[in-house]
C-alpha positions in Angstrom: 46.9 50.8 29.9 46.9 47.1 30.9 45.7 46.5 34.5 45.9 43.5 36.7 42.8 43.4 38.9 42.6 41.1 42.1 39.4 40.5 43.6 38.0 40.8 40.2 34.9 38.7 40.8 33.8 40.8 43.8 31.3 43.5 44.1 33.8 46.4 43.6 35.9 44.4 41.1 33.2 43.9 38.7 32.2 47.6 38.8 35.8 48.6 38.2 36.3 46.2 35.3 33.2 47.6 33.5 34.6 51.2 33.9 38.1 50.3 32.9 36.9 48.6 29.7 34.7 51.5 28.9 37.8 53.6 29.2 39.6 51.3 26.6 42.0 49.8 29.2 43.0 46.2 28.9 42.2 44.1 32.0 43.7 41.0 33.3 41.8 39.3 36.2 43.7 37.5 38.8 41.7 34.7 40.3 42.2 32.3 43.2 40.3 29.5 41.3 38.7 29.2 37.8 35.6 31.3 37.7 33.3 32.9 35.2 34.5 36.3 34.1 33.6 38.7 31.3 34.9 37.3 28.0 36.5 40.7 27.3 38.8 40.1 30.2 41.9 37.9 30.2 42.2 35.9 33.4 44.9 34.0 35.1 44.7 31.7 38.2 47.1 32.6 41.0 45.7 30.4 43.8 45.6 31.5 47.4 47.0 34.9 48.3 49.9 35.0 50.7 53.5 35.7 51.2 54.6 32.8 48.9 52.2 33.6 46.0 53.8 33.8 42.6 52.6 36.6 40.6 55.2 36.9 37.9 53.1 35.4 35.1 50.0 37.5 36.1 52.1 40.7 36.1 53.8 40.3 32.8 53.0 43.3 30.5 51.0 45.1 33.1 51.4 48.8 33.7 49.2 48.9 36.8 47.7 46.8 39.5 44.4 47.2 41.3 44.5 45.0 44.5 41.0 44.5 45.9 41.3 40.9 47.0 41.5 40.6 50.8 40.5 38.4 53.8 37.4 40.5 54.7 36.0 41.5 58.0 33.5 39.1 59.7 31.6 39.6 63.0 32.3 36.1 64.2 35.7 34.8 63.1 36.4 31.2 63.7 40.1 31.4 63.0 42.4 30.2 65.9 44.4 33.5 65.6 42.2 35.9 63.6 45.2 38.6 63.4 47.5 36.1 62.0 45.0 35.0 59.4 44.3 38.6 58.3 47.9 39.5 58.2 48.8 36.4 56.0 46.5 37.6 53.3 46.0 41.4 53.8 49.6 42.3 54.9 52.1 39.7 53.7 50.0 38.9 50.6 49.6 42.6 49.6 53.4 43.1 50.1 54.4 40.1 48.1 52.2 41.2 45.2 53.6 44.9 45.4 57.2 43.7 45.5 56.9 41.4 42.4 54.9 44.3 40.7 57.7 46.7 41.4 60.2 44.1 40.0 58.1 43.6 36.9 58.2 47.3 36.2 54.6 48.1 37.1 54.1 51.9 37.2 51.0 52.3 39.3 49.7 50.3 42.4 46.1 51.0 43.7 45.4 49.4 47.1 41.9 49.2 48.6 42.1 49.8 52.3 39.4 50.7 54.7 38.2 53.8 56.9 38.5 51.4 59.8 42.3 52.2 59.7 41.4 55.5 61.1 39.2 54.0 63.8 35.6 52.7 64.5 34.0 56.2 64.7 33.9 59.6 66.4 31.8 62.8 66.2 34.2 64.7 63.9 35.1 63.5 60.4 38.3 61.5 60.0 41.1 62.9 57.7 44.4 61.6 56.4 46.1 63.8 58.9 44.7 61.6 61.8 47.0 59.0 63.3 45.8 55.5 62.3 43.8 53.8 65.2 42.6 50.4 63.9 40.8 48.3 66.5 40.1 45.1 65.0 42.3 42.5 63.3 41.0 43.3 59.8 41.9 47.0 60.2 45.1 46.3 61.8 46.1 44.1 58.8 45.1 46.8 56.4 47.0 49.4 58.3 50.2 47.4 58.3 49.8 46.8 54.5 49.6 50.5 54.0 52.8 51.1 55.9 54.7 48.4 53.9 53.4 49.8 50.6 54.3 53.3 51.3 57.8 52.2 52.3 58.1 50.3 49.1 56.9 53.4 47.1 59.9 55.2 48.6 62.4 52.6 47.7 61.2 51.8 44.1 59.9 53.8 41.1 56.4 52.2 41.3 53.8 54.8 42.6 51.4 53.7 45.2 47.9 55.1 45.8 45.8 54.0 48.8 42.0 54.5 49.3 40.2 54.2 52.5 36.3 53.9 51.8 33.6 53.8 54.3 30.6 51.5 53.7 30.2 50.8 49.8 26.7 50.5 48.3 25.5 50.0 44.8 24.0 47.4 42.5 24.9 43.9 43.9 25.6 45.1 47.4 25.3 42.3 50.0 25.4 41.9 53.8 24.0 44.5 56.1 23.1 47.1 53.5 21.1 44.5 51.5 19.4 43.3 54.7 18.4 47.0 55.4 17.0 47.5 51.9 15.0 44.3 52.2 13.5 45.4 55.5 12.5 48.7 54.0 10.9 47.1 51.0 8.9 44.7 53.2 7.7 47.6 55.3 9.2 46.3 58.5 9.0 48.8 61.5 12.6 49.9 62.4 13.1 51.3 66.0 15.8 53.9 64.8 14.0 57.1 64.7 15.8 58.6 67.7 19.4 58.1 66.3 21.2 61.4 65.6 24.5 60.3 64.0 26.5 61.0 60.9 27.6 58.3 58.6 29.7 58.5 55.4 29.0 56.1 52.5 30.3 55.8 49.0 28.3 54.6 45.9 30.4 52.0 44.0 30.3 54.2 40.9 32.0 57.0 42.9 34.5 54.6 44.3 35.4 53.4 40.9 35.8 57.0 39.7 38.2 57.6 42.5 40.1 54.4 41.7 40.5 55.4 38.0 41.5 58.9 39.2 44.1 57.4 41.4 45.7 55.5 38.6 45.7 58.4 36.2 46.5 61.7 38.1 50.0 62.6 39.1 48.6 64.2 42.4 47.5 60.8 43.5 51.0 59.2 43.6 52.4 57.9 46.9 49.3 59.2 48.8 46.6 57.9 51.1 43.1 59.2 50.6 39.8 59.0 52.4 36.8 58.8 49.9 33.1 59.1 50.3 30.0 60.5 48.6 30.6 63.8 50.5 27.0 63.5 51.9 26.9 62.3 55.4 23.6 61.0 56.7 22.2 59.7 59.9 20.9 56.2 60.2 17.1 57.2 60.0 17.8 59.7 57.2 19.4 56.8 55.2 16.4 54.6 55.8 14.2 57.5 54.6 16.3 58.0 51.4 16.2 54.3 50.7 12.4 54.3 51.1 11.9 57.3 48.9 14.1 55.6 46.2 11.8 52.5 46.4 8.6 54.6 46.6 7.8 53.0 50.0 7.0 54.5 53.3 9.8 54.7 56.0 8.4 52.9 59.1 10.6 54.3 61.9 9.7 54.0 65.6 11.2 56.4 68.3 12.6 53.8 70.6 14.8 55.2 73.3 18.6 54.5 72.6 19.1 53.1 76.1 16.6 50.2 75.1 18.5 49.5 71.9 21.8 49.3 73.9 20.2 47.0 76.4 19.0 44.9 73.6 22.5 44.7 72.0 23.8 43.6 75.5 21.1 41.0 76.0 21.6 39.4 72.5 25.3 39.7 72.4 25.2 42.5 69.7 27.0 45.3 71.5 29.4 46.1 68.7 26.7 46.0 66.0 24.5 48.3 68.1 27.3 50.6 68.9 28.1 51.0 65.1 24.5 51.6 64.3 24.1 54.4 66.8 27.6 56.0 66.4 29.0 58.4 63.9 31.7 57.4 61.3 32.5 60.2 58.8 35.4 60.5 56.2 36.5 63.8 54.7 37.2 63.4 51.0 38.6 66.9 50.5 42.3 65.7 50.1 41.6 63.6 46.9 39.7 66.6 45.5 42.5 69.0 46.2 45.2 66.7 44.9 43.5 65.5 41.7 40.4 67.5 41.1 38.2 64.5 41.7 34.6 65.0 42.9 32.0 62.1 43.2 30.0 62.1 40.0 26.9 60.6 41.5 24.9 62.0 44.4 23.6 59.8 47.3 20.1 60.1 46.0 21.1 59.0 42.5 23.2 56.2 43.9 20.5 54.9 46.0 18.0 54.9 43.2 20.4 53.0 41.0 21.0 50.5 43.9 17.4 49.8 44.7 16.5 49.7 40.9 18.4 46.5 40.4 17.4 44.9 43.9 
């Protein structure tokens, strides 16, 4: 199988390419600008992604598309109209690629969405049966892309599979997860011992496994799936697991939650603190039932691999 991968130079893209090559697939990487890629991958520059991007040359001869490229969520967005900026890439850009893929005879299209399409969190696990409730522009743009893709799947022979992952970790992870790991490694005291929440995560290797399953199995056609490691953890339990993987002590302080919320209010970090304290869980049962997929790597194994390469 020949697969066109967008977002090929990213964290998930690199992990998928490695797995695809190991399966004997041929990979073509779509790049916004020239960049260093594995020599075993053919690459093509498509420029900025939007509603006028010409994908025809990139799609030639491809049987499948894995669309990972996106305008990603940021805490402080300096765009004049954030929703319009997200829609331009994540909604209109995705639909343009999918339309041209269908015209080129591509058989399978896998789109990486987000659990945030379901919402920003609640006590009960989210499932595919829940009505979408995106709150921020990034999630809204992904939800709109999902709707457009499923309509296209009904109108063309191209099969679409959509995955909604929670926080992804693994070798090369950045942003908040990297900051948390560094804090644990440095032995910094973290005022999080009193948090009693449930958070879903997914190891990059498990996500890649779900992606390849989505491209190969008949049961994944024209479906939306939530994916996770299947092992929800509280914030302090995650810190303890990271510390154990590092062979370091977990330094957790029992600070009252009201003080954490007040600190978030004082420093303008209410949303970040709310996410830190709240629950956000994804039930991956539907993908397992439809395809037989199960995450091959446990949370403990995934964390060990992540910190090993830190």
